[in-house]
N, C-alpha and C positions, 0 to 999 in steps of 0.2 A: 490529594494532599491530606496529611494527618495534622490535626490541630487539637489542642486541649480546649474544652468548652469553658467559657467564663461563666461560672455559676452565679456571680454577682449580678449578671445581666438579668433584669426583671423578666424578660421574655423567656428565659430558659427555666425559670422556677417551676413552670407547669409541664415542661416536656418530660417524656419518659423514654427509656431505651427503645429503639426501633425493633429489637429482636423480640421483646415482649415476654418470653418464657423465663420466669425467675423462680422456677420450682425449687431450685437449690437454695434460694434465699427465702423459703416459705411463702412464695407468691407475692412478696412485696416488690412492686416495680421500683427500679432504681433510676435515678436521674442520669442522663447521658453525661459522660465526662470527656468523650473523644468524638471527633467528627472525622470520618475518612471519606474523602471525595464527596462531601455533603451528607453522608449518612451518619446519623447520631447513634451512639451505642455507649453502654456503660463499660467501665474498664474490665469487668469480669468477662463480658462477652468478647471484648477485643482480644483478651488473652486466650479465651476458649477458641476463637476463630484461628488465632495464630498457632495454637497447639496442633491443629489439624493440617498444618503444612502449607500455609499461604506462601512460604518461601519458594515453593515449587511453581507457583502461578506467575504468569506474566500479566501484570495489571497496568493500566495507564496511570500516569500521575505519580501517586505515592508508593508505587510498588517497591522501589529501591529502599526507601526509608523503612517501609514495613518489613521487607526482607531482612534488612540489617537489624532491626529491632528483634525480630523472631530469632535470628541466628544468635544474637547476643544473649537473649533470654534462654535459648536452648543450651548455650555454653554454660551459663550460670546453673541451670537445672542439672546438667550432666556433671558439672564439678561438685555440686551438692550431693548428688547420688553417689559419686565416687567417694566423697568424704564420709558419707553415712555407711558405705560398705566397709571402708577402712575402720571406722569406729566399731561397727558390728563385729568385724574380724578380730580386732583387738579385744573387744569385750568378751568374745567367745573364749578367749584364753585368760581372762581375768579371774584370779582366784576368788572363790566365794564358797558357797555350800550347796551340796545336793541334799535335798530333804525329802522325807517320805511322810505324808500325812494321811490320816484316815478320816473320811467324811462319809457318813452313812455306810454303804456297803462297797465303797471304792477306795483305792489307794492312789494318791497323787504323788508322782515323782516330779519334783521341780528343782529349780535353781534360784538362788537368791544371794546377793551380797550381804543382806541383812535379814535374817530369818524373822526376827521379832517384827520388823516393819512389814514383811510379806505376810505374816500370819494375821495381821490386822485386817487383811483383805478377805479373810475367811470368817465364817460365823464362829462364835465361841465353842460350838460343838466340835469343831475341827481338832483332831488330836495329832500332835506332832509325835510321830513314832520313832524317828531316827534322823540323823543328819551327819554328814561327813564333809571334809574339805573337798572341793571340786570346782569344775568350770562348766560353762554351758556345753562345751564339747563333750565332756564326760557325761553330763545329763543326757545328751542325745544318744550316746553310746549305750547307756543303761536303758533308755526307751527302746532302742533297737533290740537289746538282749531280751526284753520282756514283751516284745510286740505281740506275741501270741495271746497275751492276757489283756490287751488293749480293749477298753470297753466304751470310752467316750472321749471325744476330742483327740488330742495328741498325748495327754499326760495322765489320763485316768485309767487305772488298771484294776482288774479283778484281783482280790487277795488270795491268789493261788499259792500253793506250797513253795515253789521256787522263789517267788517274790517275797513271801513272808520269811523264808529262811535268810534271804539277803538282809531284810530289815533287822532280824535278830543278830546277824553277824556284825552289821554296822553298829548296832546298839552296844553289843558286847565290846567291840573294839574302840568306839569313840564315846561311849557312855550315854547316860540319860540326857536327852536334848531339851528337857523341860526348862532348863535355865535360859535357853535361846528363844523360847516361845514368848509371845506377847502376853502380858498378864492383864486380864480384864479386871476392872474394879468390881467389887461386890455391890449389888443394888442395895440401897438404903431402905 
């Protein structure tokens, strides 16, 4: 039988989750919120246990209720994943800008809908070399084109001649991008 624990009950104030390992919560034991067939556990562990497929087990007592809860939760999770995939797909075609910045000895090719806002994530020494209208899909295609020069992560490239020629072409076609860059205030 599944039941929620009444935390106003004085006897429950000193109880802790039966599972005991709360490393994901920095070791702080949680109070039990659910009792399944007499076993106390926190809500996090209840959902972790469900995540690993209790809907496939035949358990006495509360199995049907537990299975129904797991199935309903999995449907919600799958619906959310589908929604996120649709958002990501739509976002991949959303117009914005493909930008090229220099930091130290590398060139980053990135995508942003707001370059000034994105540039705030980089140190003031980051130099915006060029930018042009584009989408995340176009950014990925450009990454693929210059993959031979990839040096770090997925977006950091060596400043080799073909890439620097592209930067010059973009700059000559779309102009100086400095007006799009974030302006840091001068120190007083």
